N, C-alpha and C positions, 0 to 999 in steps of 0.2 A: 244186420248190423252195423251201423256206422262206430268209426272210430271213437267217439265223443260216449256212446251211447252206451251206458249200464244194464248188467242184468238185474230185473225188479229185486229185493231184496229177501231174501228168503222170510217165512212167517214165523215169529220168533216163539208161537206157542204150537205147542202139540195138538194133534188133532184126534177124535173119535168119530173117524168114518168124515163125515160133513160139519162135524159138530169141536168145538173146542173142549179139552178134558174137565169135568167138573172140578178136578183138584186146581186147574189152572183160574178158574172164576177170581179169585181174587188177585192173581198177578195181572191180568186184565182189566178189572177194574180199579184196580190203582194208577194202571197206564193211562186209561180214560181219564181220570182225576187229575192227573198231571197234565195231559195234555188240555183241562179245559181249564186247569190253576194258569199254565203259561199263558193261554189268550184271554185269561183275565187279568192277569198283571200286564197287559200290552194294551190293555181297554182302559186300564186304571191309572195309567202313568200321571196325565196329569188333575185326575182327583186327589191322588197320593200325594203331591209334591204341594198341592196349595195346603192340605190338610197339616202336613208336616210345617211348613212353614207359619202355619197358624199355630200352632204348637211352641211353636220357637216364639215368636211373639208375646204370646200371653205367660208362658211360663221360665222362658230363660230373660227376655228385655220387661216384664210389666206393663205391658202395652194394654191399653184397656181401648173398646170400640171406637172412641174419640179424638183416639192418641193418632200419632203419626210419626213412625220409627224414619231415621234418616239415615241413609249408609253413607258418609261422607267419605272417612279414610281406605287406605288399600284396606286396611286389617278390618274395617267393619263388613267388607265385601268379600271377604274368603270363604263365606258359606252360601254367597247367592251364586247359583247356577247362570254363567255366560254373561256374569256382568260385565260392563265397560266399565274401564276403570278410569277414564274420562270425567265424564258427567255424573253428580251426586244421583241417590234415589229417594224417594219418598213414598212411604206407600204403608197400608194395614188391612188386615182381614179383617170384616167386619160378618157378626151375624147378624141378620137381620129380626129374627126369630127376638134375639133380645133388642133391638133399639128400635122398630118398628119403621116405618117410614123415616128416611134419613136425607139432609138435606146437607149438600158438598157445597162451601162456596170455595171460587177459585179465584185468583186476583187477576186481573191486565197484565199481561208479561209473557215474552218465550218460552211455555212450557209445552210438555206434550205429555199427554195423557190421558188416563180413563176408567171406566169401569168395568171389570170381567168376572165371571161366575166361576164358580172354581173348577168348572172344567174346561175353565181360561177361555172361552167366549167372551166375546167384546158383547158388553151392553150397553156402553156409551164413548164417544171420545172426547175429550174436553182437551183446551189449549189451541196449537197452533192450525193443526190436522181436525178440529172440532166446529160445531157449529160457531162457538163464539170466535173464531180464528184469532186466539191470543189475547181478545177486549175484556177477559175475564166472564163468568157469570154462575148463577144461583141451580144447581140441582138439586132436585128431588127423587130420591132413589123408592120408589113402590116395591114391596114385598112381592113376590110370586103371589096369585092368587087374589090380590086384594085391586079394587078399583080406583085409580087415579082422583087424587081429589079435584072437584069442582072449581075450586075456588084457589088453585094453583096459583094466580097472580104472578109473577114475574119467573116463578121454577120455569127451568126445562127439566120435564119429566123424562124419568130412564123406569120402566118395569122391568124390574129384575128378573131373569129366569132358571134363578139361583135364591135358596134361603141364605147362601154365603157369597159375602160378595170380596174381592180384591179392589181397592183404590191405591191409582200410585200415580207419581206423574214425576217429570225428571225436568230441571231448570237447564235451558240450554244459553241463558247470557254468561259467557266468560269471566263478567266481572262477581267477586263471592261476594262481596257486600249488597249489592243488586241482587243476585241468585236469594242469599239469605233471606231478602225482605220479603219476598214473592212467599217463599217455603213458612215467614211468621206471620203472613198475612192469609195461609189457607183456614177452612174454620168448618170441622166437622159435627152436627149434630140430630138428635132426634128432633123429628120436627116438632115433635107436640112437648117439647122442652124447653124452658128457658137459654139461649145459647152463653148467657153470662155462666149460667147454673153449671155447664159442661163445659168447662174449658179445654180447648183442644192442646196438648201438651208435646211437646219433640221429645222423642224417645231418643237414645242413643246406644246403640249395640254395647260401646265401651270398652273392646277390644276382649269382650266375652266368647270363648272358642262356640261356635253352631254351624249346624248344618241345614240348609232349607233344599237338599237331596229328597229323592226316597231313600227311607229307610231299606234295609237289608234283610232276611232271614224271615223268620217270623213278625218282629216288628212291621214289616210291611204290610201285613193282612190286619194287622192291629189297627193300624192307622187307617185301612179302608173301610173295615168293620166299624169303625169311631167314625166318622164323616159321615156313613150311609143312613146312619141311625136319621137322622138330619135331613140330609140333603135329597136335594129333588134327582132323578131318572128320566129321561125321559122316553118315552115310550117305545123310541127306538131298539132301547138297550133291555128290553125287558130279558131277549133269552141269555145274557151276560146276569142279568139278577138269577134267573133260573142255574147259571154257574154255582155262583157263590152261596146259593142256599145249597146244593151237594158240599160245597168245601165249608159249610155249619157256618156263611156270615147271613143271616136273616132279620131283617128290620123287626126289631123289637125282642129280640132275643138274645142272650146270652152265648159270647163266642168262646166255645171252652173245648179247641179239638183235641183228639186225644192222642197219643203216640202216634197211629198210624197218618192222621192226616197231619200234624204234626210235621210226620217225616216229610210227605207228600209237599205240603206246603212252603217247608224252608227249602226243597231240593230245586221248586217251579221257581222261587225267586231267585234263586242264582240261575236257571238254565234261561227264567224269561229277560235276565238282565244280559245275560249273554245274546239272545236274539236281539234285545232294544239296541245294544251295541251295536252289530251287525248292521241293522236299520237303520241307524243316527252315521255309523262312520265308514259305511261302503254301501250308499246309497246308489237302489236297484231302481227310480224311480223315473221316468222318461223326463227328458229336458232338466237333469239336476247336476249335469257339470255345462257351468257357462261358458266357458271355450273350450273347442270340440280338443283342442291341442294342450289346454293345461289340464290342474289337480283341485282346480275352484270349484266349488257348487255351491250351486243356490242352498243356502239353510232350511229356506221356509217356503218347504212344499205343499203344505195348504193353500188352497183356493180362496178361502173365506172362512170367518171368524165361524161361522156356523159349523164349521168342517163338513160342508156337504157338498158333492159334482154333482153330474148330472143325473147318473147314475146310481152312484153308490153313496156313502159316506167314508171319508178319507181316514180311516183304522189307520192304516198304516204311517199314512202322511204326519198323522196328528203322533202317532207314538215315535216317530222322527223326530220330532220339533219338541215336544214334550220331557223327553229324556233328555237332551242335550240342553233344553233352554227352558224361560217362563215367560209367560204371558204372550200375548196374540194383540197385536196393532192392526187397524186399516194402513197406518204410519209405519208399518214394517212392509207392507204392499205398496207403495205409493206409486204410482207409475208417471207423476206429477214431477219435471225436471224441477229441481228444488227444495222441495217439500218432504218432509219424511226421510226414514232411513232406508239403506240397502246393505244384504249382509253375504259375504261370501265367506266360504267355511275351507279349507282343507286337513286333512286329516294322517296325507302321506306325502314323502319329500318326492321331487319332480321323476324318482324313478318309481314309484308307485309301492313307496314300501313309510310302512307305520316310523312316525317321528319320533325319536329316540332320546331322551331328555343324556345323553353320556355322552352325545355326538353333536358339532355343531352345521350352524347352515345360516346360509344368507340367501335374503329376498329384499328383490332387483325391485322397485317402485318407480315407475317412469314417470317423467315430467308430468304436474300440472292432472293429479288423480279428481277427478269429476266428482266433485263435494265442494258445495257451495259456503257448508259451514265449517268438517274438516274432518280427517279421515284420520282411520286410528290403526296397527293390526295388536292383534293379542292372544297371547298366549296362555290355554287354560290346561288344567292339568286330567289327563284322560278318565283317572276313576272318578272322580269329585265333582267333573265338569264345570269345575270353581276357578276364578284366578289362580293360578300358578302360585304355591305358599314357598318361597326363595330367598336364600338370605338377604337379595337385591330387595326384596318389598317392592317389586314390580312386573308387573304382568306387559306393559304397554309400548309401543310405538305409536307416535302419528305425529299432522303437523301444529297441533297445538303445541309439542314440547321446542321449547324456547332456542333450546340447545342441538337441535336436532342438525346435525351435519347435512348439506344437500351435495351436489358432485356438476361440477362445472356447468353440466346441462340441463339440470332442475331437476334430476333424479336424486333418488337415495337407496343407500344401500343399508338393510337390514342386518342386524347379526343374533340367531338364534343359539347357544350354547353354553355349558357349565361353564366354561372361564371365559373371562373379557376378552375381545380381538385384540392383536397386539400391533395391529397394521394402523391407516390412518383414521381409520372409523372412527376410531375410539370406543369409550364407555356409554359415550351419549347415544348410539344407534344400536345399542345393546340390548336385550332381554336373558335373562339368567335363568334356564332352564338345570334339572336337576335328576344327576343318573339315577336310575334305575326305573325312573317314570317313564311313561308317555305322555306325550300332551298334543295336542290341537292349537289349531291359530281360525281366530275368525278377524276378517279385514271390512273393516266398517264405511261406509258413503253418510256422512251426514248431508242430506240435502243433496242428493245423489242426482247428478247434470247428464244431460243429453248424451256425453260419448259415454258414460255408462249403459246407459238404455239401449244406445245403438250397438257396443261392444265394439264400439273403435276404440277404446284404450282398454288394453291390456296388462295386468298383472303378471309378472312372474310368479314364475315356481317357487317352494320351497326348496334350496337344491347345495347340498352336503359338502360343505366344505373339502 
């Protein structure tokens, strides 16, 4: 036995000869159901996240199926998992069983967006990375199981892979007036209805507290049960449906867990989240570490929108991304210099320790970050995975900040900590952290350039002061 090897764990259950004691069978089945629930928790993360967010849109914001919710202010975005704090988000969650075939009209202009199902698989790309290439266009979203119409005309037809969809986009124009004009020109309406009778409203969160992350405890399973009643589940997932049945979640039947099952589900949601945290914040996927001598990881380890690799489906890669983020777009995996986005994340400091809101750190950004449009470094609360809710009400610093202070060589030193720095950098390069809360950071490249792809430009680690 090597020094690293450990003896196998002892069997936790007593036996009668070669079989478990009959009085232990209940405990064994409890453990079986708990383990199935933990796996079902990881499997359902993208579905439950969108179901939760859809509920917020309907019940908290009062958004209808042809409306758009615009997340503009910092306060608006505090419930949005790993939102960037630079560009606004405009989106909604639509049940195609209510609307039927749906028309989306997108104006010409610098936008990035698209449509995805509730498994967060991309159905179609729109904007600069889509077939319209920023020239605008009219799209028809056809519900699953329906044939595309023969008379689509100038409509670009997308056949949905789910009953529920998310349509969202971001305006990339830094001018607020031009960006607002783009948002105002978007139209959503059922194809069978007069668009003038179904005007698209812009809805604002208006500072109301909300959360788009997956709920905890029994509520996680209640949200999963609710969306499962109408949503499509692929053939590849039928074994997970068998697990759900054992956990009391059955299509067309009420979800009424007894005391035993409630206890198992509540424990599994807690343990499942710990597994999700480890899977996201201590990635063990091959190729996750972007530079071998730095702490920065590639955030998005999914190969494709359909979450499939050559010989398997990317269950853990999917769970990692959709625990700490929402939505997938081909633009996020762009390999074309100057187009799309690139995301790196760090969850630890230069010495491999979790980032602590009570401590102060610095991040050195070398000159000429390889981003055609802009770059930003953003701080997120580790528990909510949302923008840090600090007294400063600011979670990022980046190249669009007019007051950002640069060093003589063009590099930038950012500071993260509970108190503003007293040195020459000042508050213009500072993001406030919260004592008692751990945090992590994303570094974004909008329009990543060749030195990012060939890794000749290297970002510093977040280093304790």
